N, C-alpha and C positions, 0 to 999 in steps of 0.2 A: 346173745347171738342174733343177726338180723334173720327174720323170717325170710326163707328163699322161696318165692313163687315164680321164679324165672328160669327154670331149668331148660337147657337145650341139649338134649341127648346127642343129637348128632353135629354139634358146632365144631368147628375146626379152629385150631390155634393160628393167629397171625404173628408174624415176626417182623420187626424192624430192627435195624442197627443204628445205635446212637453213638455217633462219632462227637465226643466232647468238644475237643480242642483244649481249651484251658481247664486244668484240673489237677488235682494231686492223688487220684484214685487209680491212675494208670501206673502200672510198675515200670517207670521209665528206666530204672537201673538194670532191668533183666537184659541178659545178652541177646535175647530174641526181640527185644523192643527196637522198634524203628523210629525215625523222624515222623513228627506229627504236623509237618508242613511240607514235605516232599510229595509230589504228585504221586509217585510210586506206592507210597502208603495208601493214599485214598483209593487208588487203582486196585490194590491187593485187597482191601476190605470191601470195596464195592462188588468185585468179582467173586469174593468167597459168598458174600451175601446173595449174589444173584444165583450162584450155583446151588445154594441152599433154599431157593424159591422163596427168599424174604419178599415182603410187600414193599419195604422202602429202605433207604439210605437216609439218615436223618442227621442233620449238622446243627450244632449249637451255634450261638452268637455271642460276641464280646466286643463291646464298642470301647472298652478301656480296660487296661491291665488292672489286675487286682494289686492292691497295696496293703502294707502294714507298717505302723510307725512312720507314714509318710515316704516309704520307699517302696519301689516295685518289689513284689514278692517272688524270690528266685526260687521258691520251693515248688511253685506250680509248674506244670508242663505248659507251655505257652506256645500257641500256634493256631490262630484262626483267620486264615484268608478268607475274604468274602465269599460267603456261602453260594450265592448264585454264580460266582465265577467258577468256583470249584465244581459245582454240579452241572454247569453247562460243559465243562471239559469231560465230565463223566458221562454225560448224555451220548457223546460220540463213541464210547467204548463199551457201552452196556446196551442191552436190548429190551429188557422188561422191567427191571427194579424201578421202583418209585424214587423220586429225587426231592427231598423235603428240605427247604431252606428256612431257618429261623430268622425272622426280620421284624423289626421293630415299628410299631405303630406310633410310638411317641416322637420319635426322632427321624422319620421318613415322611415323604409326601405321596399321596395316593396315585397321582397321575404318573409319576416317574416309577415307584415301586410296582404299580400294577402292570406296567409296560415291561418292565424287566422280568417279572414272574411270568407274564404271557410269553415272552420270548423263550424262556426256559421250558414253558409247557410245549410250545410250538416244536421247538428243536428236539425235545425228547419224545414226540409222538404222543403227547397226553400223560406224562408220568410225573408232573410237577406237583408239589405240595407246598403249603406255606404255613409254618407255625407261627401264628400272629401273636407276638408279645407286647407286653408294655413295660414301661419303666418310669418310676417316680422319683428315683434318687438324684439329688442335685450333682453328685460327683461325676456321673455319667453325662448328665447335662452340660458339664463344664466343657466338654469336647464341641458343643454347638453354641452358637450365638444366643439362644434364647436361654440357655442354662437349664436349671431344673423348673421348668416353667409351669408344670402341671401339678396340681395337689393330687394326692392318692385317689380321692373320690372322683376325680374328673378322668383318669386314664382310661377306663373303659368306656366313657362317653366318646371320647376321642377314638378309640379303637372301633366302636360300632359304627361311627360315622365314617370312618377310614374304610372299613369293610364295604359299607353301602356304596361309596364313590367306586371303589375298585370293581365291585360286582356290575355296576352300571356301565363301566368302562368295558369290561369283557362281554357284556351283553350287547354292546352297541352295534356289533356285526352280526347280520342275520345269519342263520344256517344256509348253507349252500351259496353264500356270497361269492366266493371265488370260483371262477370256472374250471371245470375238471376236464375240458377238451380244447385243443387248439382250434377247432372249428367254431368256438363260441364267438359272437360278435364282439365282446369285449372281455377283459380279464375278470371283471367283477360286475355283478348285476347292478344296474342303476338303482339308487335309492337303498342299497343294502347296508349302508353305514349311516348311523345316526350321531349327531353331535350329542355330547354330555354336558349339561350344566347343572352344578349342584352347589348351592349356598347353605352352610349351616353354621353353627357356632364356632366350628373349628376350620372350615374349608370354604373357599370361593374358587370353585373350579369350572372351567369352560374348556373343552377339549374335543377334539376330532380324533378318536382312537384309531391307531395305525396298524394295529394287527387282528387278523381273524381269530376265531375260536380254535382251540386245539380239539383233538379227537375225543376228549373227556368233557369239553364244554368250558370248565373252569379248573384252576388249580385247586386241589383239595386243601381244605381249611383245617389245621390244627390248632389247638388251644391248650395252654399249660397251666392257667391259673387255678389255684385251689380255694381261694376266698369265696364267700357266698357271691360276691359280685362276679368272680371269674367263672363260677359255675353257672350263673344265670347267663353270662356272656356266651359260654359254650353251648347252652341249651337254646339261644336264640340263633346264633351264628355259625357254629362249628359243625365239621363233618367227623372230626376225631379229636379226643381228648388224650394229652400226653399226661397221664397222671403220676403222682408220687406213691400210689398205693399199690406197689408191687412186691410186698414182702410178707404182710399178714392178711390171710384170707377174709376174716371177719371185717377188717378195716376196708378191704377192697370191695367187699359185697355191699357194705353200708353205703360206700361212695357211689357204687353203680346204682343202687336202689335210689339215691338221692338224685342223681342225674336223670334217671328215668321218670321220676315224679316231676322234676322241673321240665323235662321235654313235653310232658302231657300238658303242663300249664302253658307251655309256649305254643300249643297246638301242633306238636309233631309227634310222629310216631316214636313210641318209647325205645325202638331199636335203631332210631335214626342217627345215632352218634356211637361211633365205635370208640371204645376204650382200650387204650394201650399203655399202661403204666411202665415207667422206666424201671429196669431191674438189672441184676447181675446174677449169672449163672456160673457155678462152679462145678465141675464134673471130676470124678474120679472112677477108675476102672472097677474098684471092688470097694464095697461099704466100709471096709476096715481102713481104707485110706482117705476117706472124705474128711475127717476131722483134721488131719495133718495138711491136706490140701487147703482147707479153709484157713488154717493158721499161716500157711505160707502166704497166701494171697493177702491176708490182713496185715501182716508184718511187712511185706513189700509196699502195701499202699501207705502204711502209717510208719514212715521212717522216724528215726530218733529226732531229727530237726522238724519235721512235720508235726510231730506230736508236741514238741515244745512250742510251735506256732499256735496250734490250736488251743492248747491250754493257756497260751499267753493272751489269747483273746479274751478268755474268761476272767483272768487275773488281771487284764488291762495293762500289762507290763511286757517288756522284752525279757523273755526267759531264755534266750539263745545261749547263754554262757552256763546254763545248768546241764547237769547229766539227766538225760531222758531216762535212763535206767536206774535213777536215784528216785527219792520220794518226791511227792508233791510239795510245793513250797510251803513252808512253815509260817509264812506271813499271809495276810489277809488280802484279797482282791482290791483293787481301786474301784470303788463304787460309781464313779464318773462315767459318762458315756464314752464308748470307744468308736473309731472309725467303723463306718459301715462298708468300707470298700473290701472287706474280707469276709462278707457274709454276716450270718447272725448267730455266732456261736452261743451268745447268752439268750437268744431267742426271747427276748422281753423279760427274763427272770432275774431275780435278785442275785448278783454274783457271789455274795456272802452265803446265800442258801446253796448255791451250787457247789461252792467249795466245801461246806459242811457235808453235802451228800456225798462228794467224791472221796473226801478223807475217810468217812465211815466206811465206803466201799473198799478203798485201798487198805485200811486196817483189818476188815472183815477177811479179804482174801489175800492179804499179802501182796499188793500189786504195786508195781513201780508207776512213775508218772506216764510214761509210755503206754502200759498195760491199762491205766485207767482211761487214757485217751482212745484206746481201742474198744474197751469195754462199754464206754459210754456213747460212743458214736452208733447211731441207728443203723443196725445191719440191714443190708438190702439184698433182696433175692433169694435164690434157691441153691442148694448144694445137695449133692447125692450122686448116685450111680446114674448113667443115662437113663436106665429104666425107672428108677424112682422119681426123677425129675419129671420125666414124661408123664407118669401118672399123675402127678401133681399138677402140672401145667394144664392137662386135659380135665382135671377136675375143676380147677378155677373157671375155665372157658365153659364147660358145660354146666357149671352151676350158676351162669350168669354174672359172676364177679369181675369179669373182664373179657374182652375179645382177643386179647394176644398180649404181647410184650414188646417193648422197645429195649432191646438188649445193649447193655454197656459193656464191651469186652474189657478186662482188666490188664490185657496185654493187646498192644497195638503194633503190627498188623496182624499177628498170628492168632490172637485169642479167640477169634470167631471160628477157627478150623474145627475145634473139637465139638462145638455146638453143631455145625454142619455135618460132620462126618459121624458123630456119635449120637447126638440127641434126635436130629431130624429123622433118621431112620427109625428110632423107637417110636417116634410120634406118628409116623406113617404107618407102622405096624399096627397101631391102635386105631387107625382111621382118622386121626385127629389132626392130620396135617396134609397138605395138597401133595400130590406127586408129580404135577406139572402146573405151569401157569395156564390158567383158562382164559385170560384176556391179555390186552396188551397195555391197558392204561392203570394207573394208580387207583382210580375211581373203581374200576372192575376188580382189581385184586382185593381190594377191601369190602366189595360187595355193597357199595354205596349206592343210593338212589341219585337221581339227576341233581344238579345244583340247586340250592334253595330258591334262588332268583328265577328258576325256570320251572317251576311247578306250583300248582294251587295246593296251598295248605289250608286245613280248617281254621276257623277263628281260635285266637288265643283263649284260653280258659281263665276265669278269675281265680286269684290265688286264694286258697282256703286257709 
């Protein structure tokens, strides 16, 4: 276990809601499930989150539909209208909640994206965030004229340069550039806007930015990479990390300790980046009901056809004609590589070794194919009564393992209701959750310092 020297007795839990879009983990077949592309769904989730005093409404991105065996996978819930478009619409019907758009640095250009994010930031009164992600796979690149033009090792190089150009664009307008009175001699102070010229290995940009700063200065920068390069990128550039360590405490604490060490080496305070892992929360009114509720959620997420699809990725074959409630295939997987458009079920492992492991598990516990798919998929999140979960989330935050959680509801749009109505009051009773918004910007909600480009930082430390 990691030695914890970063306890924070008075720390409070921060919440965001992560609206996936494309996924197979939302229980789309439940009668209360709604469309994932209708604006009413986005409105309902955003209003519920704001009622629950959440920091942010967080949207994923998908530049290409996922496929299997060369065909669009019809088992995914599909619906990802452009994130900035969605969030701009939500900005007009919300007042406080932050609005975070996942946008790709590999297949965008900084002058255009920086302007669109700045527009969202201004329209929302300083509530915009940008989850800056990278992509190195060629199948997504096929949508673009350059194709998969970046090697894996170069994607964070481009992302860092991208952020440098974007921040220069956001900083081009001086504070107080726009007149606040009709009696001013002009609408903007002379000389308050600077031209931006940047030439790097990835970009050659000359631009006169068109938009002033928002109330929070810059959009808040989120980052979601977990590789060593991704962690270094976050320590150098990010305000918030959207991590995958939202289930096991020791893993989360080790990740947080590693990020704090990287922040120190980058010359930043060790609390300069907030960590909000993605997680799922299952609540039941009584402790005796928790296990049944978890089982219901898992079986709704992993339908028979979904289980066949996931196991088929490991076997490298189309298994859709098999009985998901029957046994695993008695033939061996195909060892050849399979399409990466459905994720990484094999995760670089030998499919024959996975098959042996799964068959041993099935025999030992008398599990069907579907039950093996459920049992071997990494469980995410927390389950219990509202009081039990509130105690655990408080422990995580006050032990320094995380600063909060980006919650993925298993039902849309109703799945957030029980968290807001049952869990939030329990957290508030423990003094570990806000009782009102204390600021109006996303940066204020998260307790962040001013943007990196607008403050003096100590010199970077040598890596030990």
